[in-house]
C-alpha positions as CSV (number, residue, x, y, z in Angstrom):
1,M,33.6,150.1,-105.3
2,H,35.1,151.3,-102.1
3,R,33.8,154.3,-100.3
4,K,36.3,156.9,-99.3
5,C,36.6,158.6,-96.0
6,M,37.2,162.3,-95.6
7,D,40.9,161.7,-95.2
8,G,40.9,159.7,-98.5
9,S,41.2,156.3,-97.0
10,A,38.9,153.4,-97.7
11,W,35.6,153.3,-95.8
12,N,36.5,150.2,-93.9
13,Y,39.4,151.9,-92.2
14,C,38.1,155.2,-91.0
15,D,36.1,156.5,-88.1
16,P,32.4,157.5,-88.8
17,L,31.6,161.1,-89.1
18,P,30.1,162.6,-85.9
19,F,26.4,163.5,-86.2
20,V,26.5,166.0,-83.3
21,E,29.4,168.1,-82.3
22,K,30.4,167.6,-78.7
23,P,30.3,170.5,-76.3
24,F,33.3,172.0,-74.7
25,G,34.3,170.6,-71.3
26,A,33.4,172.4,-68.1
27,T,36.2,174.6,-66.8
28,K,37.1,175.1,-63.2
29,H,35.8,178.4,-61.7
30,E,38.3,180.1,-59.5
31,C,36.7,182.0,-56.7
32,V,38.7,184.9,-55.4
33,E,38.1,185.9,-51.8
34,D,37.8,189.5,-51.3
35,G,39.2,189.3,-47.7
36,S,36.4,191.3,-46.1
37,C,34.8,190.2,-42.8
38,K,31.4,191.8,-42.6
39,M,27.8,190.8,-42.3
40,S,25.5,191.3,-45.2
41,G,22.7,193.8,-44.9
42,A,20.4,193.4,-41.9
43,S,17.5,191.2,-42.6
44,C,15.7,190.0,-39.5
45,K,13.3,188.0,-41.5
46,R,16.1,186.0,-43.1
47,L,17.8,185.4,-39.8
48,T,14.6,184.5,-38.1
49,D,13.8,182.0,-40.9
50,R,17.3,180.4,-40.5
51,F,17.0,180.1,-36.7
52,M,13.4,178.8,-37.1
53,V,14.7,176.1,-39.5
54,I,17.5,175.2,-37.0
55,L,14.9,175.3,-34.1
56,A,12.6,173.0,-36.1
57,G,15.5,170.6,-36.6
58,F,16.2,170.6,-32.9
59,I,12.6,170.1,-32.0
60,D,12.2,167.3,-34.5
61,Q,15.4,165.7,-33.2
62,R,14.2,166.1,-29.6
63,N,10.8,164.6,-30.4
64,K,12.4,161.7,-32.2
65,L,14.8,161.1,-29.3
66,Q,11.9,161.3,-26.8
67,D,10.0,158.8,-28.8
68,D,13.0,156.5,-29.0
69,I,13.5,156.8,-25.2
70,E,9.8,156.0,-24.5
71,K,10.0,153.0,-26.8
72,L,13.2,151.8,-25.2
73,E,11.8,152.3,-21.7
74,G,8.7,150.3,-22.7
75,D,10.9,147.6,-24.1
76,C,13.1,147.7,-21.0
77,E,10.0,147.4,-18.8
78,E,8.7,144.4,-20.8
79,V,12.2,142.7,-20.6
80,R,12.3,143.5,-16.9
81,K,8.9,141.8,-16.4
82,I,10.0,138.8,-18.3
83,Y,13.2,138.6,-16.3
84,K,11.3,139.0,-13.0
85,Y,8.9,136.2,-14.0
86,S,11.8,134.0,-15.2
87,I,13.7,134.6,-11.9
88,S,10.6,133.9,-9.8
89,A,9.9,130.7,-11.7
90,A,13.5,129.6,-11.4
91,E,13.5,130.3,-7.6
92,T,10.2,128.4,-7.2
93,Q,11.7,125.5,-9.1
94,I,14.9,125.7,-7.1
95,K,12.9,125.5,-3.9
96,E,10.9,122.5,-5.2
97,E,14.1,120.8,-6.3
98,Q,15.8,121.5,-2.9
99,A,12.8,120.0,-1.1
100,N,13.0,117.0,-3.4
101,L,16.7,116.7,-2.8
102,A,16.2,116.9,1.0
103,T,13.5,114.2,0.8
104,S,15.6,112.0,-1.4
105,T,18.7,112.6,0.8
106,K,16.6,111.6,3.9
107,K,15.3,108.5,2.2
108,M,18.8,107.6,1.0
109,T,20.2,108.0,4.5
110,E,17.4,105.9,6.0
111,N,17.9,103.2,3.4
112,L,21.6,103.3,3.9
113,Q,21.1,102.8,7.7
114,Q,18.6,100.1,7.1
115,S,20.9,98.4,4.6
116,Q,23.8,98.5,7.1
117,L,21.5,97.1,9.8
118,S,20.3,94.4,7.4
119,N,23.9,93.6,6.5
120,K,24.7,93.1,10.2
121,Q,21.6,91.0,10.7
122,H,22.5,89.0,7.6
123,A,26.0,88.5,8.8
124,G,24.7,87.3,12.2
125,L,22.1,85.0,10.7
126,N,24.7,83.7,8.2
127,S,27.0,82.9,11.1
128,E,24.2,81.3,13.1
129,Y,23.1,79.3,10.1
130,H,26.6,78.0,9.6
131,D,26.9,77.1,13.3
132,E,23.6,75.3,13.2
133,M,24.5,73.6,10.0
134,S,27.8,72.5,11.5
135,K,25.9,71.1,14.5
136,C,23.4,69.4,12.2
137,C,26.2,67.9,10.2
138,D,28.0,66.8,13.3
139,N,24.7,65.3,14.7
140,R,24.0,63.6,11.3
141,N,27.5,62.2,11.2
142,E,27.2,61.0,14.8
143,F,23.8,59.4,14.2
144,T,25.0,57.8,11.0
145,N,28.0,56.4,12.9
146,E,25.7,55.1,15.7
147,I,23.3,53.6,13.1
148,C,26.3,51.9,11.5
149,A,27.6,50.7,14.8
150,L,24.2,49.5,15.8
151,K,23.8,47.6,12.6
152,K,27.2,45.9,13.3
153,I,26.2,45.1,16.8
154,R,22.8,43.8,15.7
155,G,24.5,41.7,13.0
156,E,27.0,40.4,15.7
157,L,24.1,39.6,18.0
158,Y,22.2,37.7,15.3
159,R,25.4,35.8,14.6
160,I,26.0,35.0,18.3
161,E,22.4,33.9,18.9
162,D,22.3,32.2,15.5
163,M,19.2,34.2,14.4
164,T,18.1,35.5,11.1
165,P,16.8,39.0,10.9
166,G,13.0,39.2,10.5
167,I,9.7,40.0,12.2
168,S,9.3,38.2,15.5
169,D,7.4,38.4,18.8
170,L,7.9,41.7,20.4
171,R,8.0,40.4,23.9
172,S,10.7,38.0,23.2
173,R,12.4,40.6,21.1
174,S,12.3,43.3,23.9
175,G,14.2,41.0,26.2
176,R,16.8,40.5,23.5
177,M,16.8,44.3,22.9
178,M,17.7,44.9,26.5
179,S,20.6,42.5,26.2
180,A,21.6,44.2,23.0
181,R,21.6,47.6,24.7
182,N,23.8,46.2,27.5
183,F,26.1,44.7,24.9
184,A,26.2,48.1,23.0
185,K,27.1,49.9,26.3
186,R,29.9,47.5,27.0
187,F,31.0,47.7,23.4
188,A,31.1,51.5,23.6
189,E,32.9,51.5,26.9
190,A,35.6,49.2,25.6
């Protein structure tokens, strides 16, 4: 069994019946100006109350602004103190660092001068060393050559006198040494 709506259609296809009737919508009110320019009846109490409300608003605003200014001035003073302290600390640190820089620059200059002096001394000593080593080398070569020549001369003397090298009497040997020196001088002059 199907229920029927008020319009006769089946229940499944109709809108439900409203329980409450809706009110009429609000309509726009048209205000008609009367065109007159006049003050309402004199009421000092009413004017005084309005001006007092305005004055109270001004006073409240003034008090709020004064509080804001005082707070800002306090904050500014605190920030100013912080900045002064920071600047003072930075200036102190700059002075210390400048003193450190001056000391380090002085030490660096002294060390550079000492280094240049040491380099000159090293160059001089190096040159002197090589000169002395050249003299030593020349002397060594000269002595080696003389030793070699003396060995040849000694060998020739032993051959001439038909001797064998060995330990012998120093007195007899000193006489032969004198003749060997004379022979070496003649050999060197020739």
